[in-house]
N, C-alpha and C positions, 0 to 999 in steps of 0.2 A: 712574591709578597713582600719579602724583605727589601728588595730594591725599590719597589714602588713606595713603601713606607718611608724609606730613607730619603728618596726624592721628595716626598711631601714634607718631611721634617726639615730638610736643609733648605728647601724653597721657602718655606714659611719663615724659618730663622732668618735666612738671608735677606728676606724683604723688610723684616723688623729692623735688622741692623742697617739696612740701606736707608730707610726713611728716617730713622733716629740718628744716625751718625755718618753713614756713608754719603748721603746727599749733601750733607754741609762740608764735608771734606772735598767732594767734587767741586762744589761752587767756589771754594777757596783756591783750588788748583786752576779752575777756569778763570777766576777774576785775575790771578797773577799772570796767566798766559796769554789772555786776550786783551784786545784794546779796551779800555774802560769808557765805553760810549755813554754811560749814564752819569759819569762824574761830573757835577756842575762846574762850569768854568767860573773863574772870579767875575762877579757881575759889575757893570758900571752902572751909574745912576740912569734910570730910564730917561728919555728925551721929554716925555709928557708925564701927566699925573698917572697914579697907578689905577688899574681897572676898579670899577665899582665893586664892591664886595657885599653880599648879603649873608650875615652869620645866622644861621637858623638853629634854634634849640626846640626840639620836641620834648614837651614835659606833661607828665601825668602825676598830679598831686606832689608837686615839688616845692611846696611853700617853705621848707626848711633851708633850701639852697638856692632858689631862683633869684633872690634879690642880689646875692653876691656874685652869681653868675653873670647877671646883666651888668653890674657894676664893672666886672672883670672884662666883659666884652667892649663896653663903652671906653675903658681905659686902655685899650691896645694902642700900640704905636702904629697908627694907621690914620690917614686924614679923616677926620670925623665926618666931613661932608661927603665922603665917598664910602662910608661905612654904614650899612643898615643892619640893625639888630631885630631879629624876628622871633618871637616866642609863640610857638603853636601849642596851645594847650589842649591835650588829648582827653576830652571828657573829665576835667578836673572837678573834683567835689570840694576842694579847699580854696585857699586864697591865692593860689599861684598866679592867676591872671592879674588880680589887683596889685600884688607885690611887684609883678613884672613891669607894670605900667608905672608904679611909684619909683622903681629903680632906674627908669629912663628907656625902656624898650621903645623902639620906633614903631613896631607893629606888634600887636598881641591879638592872636586868633583863638577864639573860643569855640572849639569843635566838639561834635559828638564824639564818643568814644569809637575810634575805628582802628586804633594801633599806631604805632610810632611811624611806620612807612607812610600811612595815608596822612598823618600829621605833617610829615616832611613834604610830601607831595603838594598839599594845600599850600604850605609855606613858599615853596618854589614857585607856584602859580602867582603869588603875590610879589614875589621878590623883583627888585629893580636891578640887582647886580649883574654884572657880566660873569662874575664868578660867584657861585653858591657854595659856602661852607657849612658844615655841620659840626654840632658838638653836643655832649650830654650835659644835663643840668648840673651835674656835680663835678665836671671837669673845668678846671681853671687854666687858661692859656697864659704862657709867658708873654711879656710885652711885645716882643718881636716877632711872635708865632705867625700872625696874620701876614705880615710882609713876606716871612720866609716861605710860607705855604703858597701865597699867590705868585711868587717869583718863579715857582716851577713851571707856571702856564706861559712864560716868556718863550718856552719851547712850543711851537705849534703842534708838535707830535703828542704832547701830553694832554690827556683827557681826564685823569684822576690823580690826585696827589693826597697822600696820607702822611700825617705827622707822627711825632714820637710821644707815646703815652708813658708817663713815669708814674709808677705807684709810690705813694707817699703815706705818712702817718702809721707806719708799721712799727710798733715798739718791739721789744725783745720777745715778748710772750706771743705777739701776732705773727712775728717772723717764724717763731718756732712752730706755730700751728699750721701755717700755710707757706708752702715752698714756692708759690707761684712766681716770685721774683727771679728764682734761678731759671725757671723755664722761659719767663719773659724775656730776660737779657738774651737767651739763646735764640728766641724767636726774632728778636729784633735785629740781631746778627745776621740771621738768615735773610731777613727782609731787606737789609741794606745790600747784601750780595746780589739778591734777585734783581733789585732795582738797578744796580749797576750793570748787570749782564743783560737783562731784558725788561720784565715788568714784575711787580709784586703779585703774589697770588692771593693775598688777603689784606685787609685794613684794619682799622678799629673806629669804633663810634665816637671817640673823644675829640678827634681832630682830623678832618678830611675835607676835601673840596673837589668840585668838578667845575667844567665850564657850564654856564647856564643853558646854552644851546645843545650841550651833549649829556645833560641830565638824562638818566634812565628810570623810567617807571617800572617797578618790579611788583611781582605778587606781594601782598602785605605781610604773608608769613615768611618771606625770603628777605632777610635783612641786607642792608647795604654793604656790610663789612666783607662779606664773601661774594655777593653778587656783582657788585659795581667793578671790582677790578678785572675779573675775567671777561665780562661783558664789554668793558672798554677796550680791552685788547681785541676782542672779536670784531670790534668795529675799525680795527686798523690804527688805534691810538694807544699810547703807553700809559701805564699805571704804575706811579713812582713813589718812593718813600722819601720823605724830607726829614730827616733826623734833627735839623736845626730848629724845626717847628715843634715846639714842645708844649704838651698839656699834662696837667697833674691831676690825679684823683686817688681817693683812698682804695686800698686793697680790701677784697673780702677778708674779714678777720680771722675765719676758721677755714680749715681744709674741708669740713662737711659743707659750709657754705660755698666754697669754691667748686666742689663737686656738683652741688645743686645748680650753680650758675652755668657751669660747663654743660651739664645735662640739658638746661633749658636751651642753651645755645645750639646743641646738637639736634634738638627737635626741630629747629628752623634750618639747620644745615642739610639734614637728609633730603628735604624737598628740593633744595637747591641742586644737590648731586644727582637725584633720581629723575626729576622732571624740570629742573630750571635751566638746563643747557650745559652744566659744567662737564658732564660726562662726554658731550659731543666735541670731537676734535675740530670740527669745522670752524675756520676762522683763527686757529691757534698757529702762531709760527712753531716750527719743530721743537726748538729749545724750550719754548714756554709750555708746550704739551707735556714734556718730560717734567718740568717743574710742577705743573698741576698733578701729575700722576704721583710724583715723588712726595711732595710737601702736603698735598691735600687728600687725595684719594687713598693712598696707602696708609697715611697717618690715621684716617678715619676708619679704615678697615683693620687697624691693628688689633683690636680685641679679638676679631675672628682669626687672625693670623696666630696670635698667642694660643688661643683654643685648639686650633688645628696642630700647632707644633707640640703642645702638651699631650693631645690625644695620640699623635703618631709616636711620641717619645714613649709613652706607656705601652703602646702596642709592640714597639720594638722590643722593649725589655721582656714583654710577655712570650716572645718568640726566641728569646736568648740572643739578643743582637750583640751583647758584649759591654765591656767596661765604659767605653766612650759614652754609651747612652745612659748608663747610671749616673755618670757626671753631669751630663746635659740636664737630666731630670732633677738632680740634686740642686743644680743652679736655679732652675725654675721654681722648685719648691722653697729654696732659700729666699727668694725674692718675695714671695707670698707670705713666708714666715715673718720676714723682716717688716713687712707692711702691718701684719697683725700685732707685732710686738710694739710698734710705734705708738699704739694706743695706752701702753703701760710704761715703756721706757722712751723718753723724749730725746733721743740722741739723734743728731743731724742726719746720719747716714739712714736710720731706720725711718725718719720722717720724709727723706726724700723717696725711699722705696714706697712708702705709703702713698705719697703724692703721685707718683708714677702709676701705681696700680689703680688708684681711684680715678685720675684723669684719663688713663687708657681705657677704663671701663665706662666713661661717660658717653662716648659715642654709641656703645651698645645699648645704654640706659635711654639715651635720646631717641635712638631709632625705636625702641620698645614703646617709648611714650607716643611718638608719632603714628606708629602703626595701630596702637591701642585706641587712641581718642583724638587723633589729629593734633594740629598745632594752632593755638590761638594768636591772632594778630596783635592783641594786647600784651602789655608787658608790666612787670612791677620791678621796682628797684631791689638789687641784691642787698641782703640785710648786712647792716654795719657799713655801707659805703656812703652814707649821707651824714 
């Protein structure tokens, strides 16, 4: 009994440590030891004009920000005659379509409510660009972002490229409430390492692009951020990260709002994992399969691993396993206590503990939501991000 419980405890704890820390350390070692195949060489000016680019913005009731978004897109440092701005209005009940036209969008589609993915699909059908890029209505691109993103496709092996999202507008009180910035810097560092070594395992909705002829139509409840990178790899192409292509958007102002956002995201993630093809290793290079396991699958199963480790730890103490397991239990309870205290004492270490506990719990909450009532293809903007 004791041997089995110890094996369960240490296996669960080891997997948590691997996905949270060990995986990153392994990528750093590999990045230093192996040839850096993904590091972009210094580019010379292309012989001809850059490819035609269609920038697609799917929008639902975005009248507060759509004008600024379209003006930002039209002001990009990209030949205007080769840039097409498309706004796909997903069942808008406000003035989004009118304001998009007034701001200078080349195409405005007024669609019945079908969800973000179907709005993007409709826009791709109308797009004339060789490259189709996507952005959120509240994300503003740096002037050179389009050129940097499109440059990734000079490599014929690249089928998907994702830029860097930078969170802005976080004052002291907001940063104290939501520790997402700390996690996001870590996540982007992992993304850069994955891109140099193989391909990224996820993107973001603020700034990404694919070749028009390699665009993948997915289930409307399965977002592009997670679906497109691994499906691109399964097609024999690379999915890369382009940190020089930058977009900026507001951070969710509260940790409660961040938890709700991640919970909604995870209700879309579980269908991708369990029936969308991510679990199938077919088409993955071996190294990329390990990346998917380490960075995605184990990360999403972390709530269960924590629960198993805690239960095994309690059982070990119940049979008198010794001082070591009293210490490991104390550490687990201290994490939970620190997260609880963060609601009263707003010290940075306590807030980080609270962020970790709540965001680690979000996959379990998202799974519960999906199993209980399914996942809607439609979406609403996160509070405080407009």
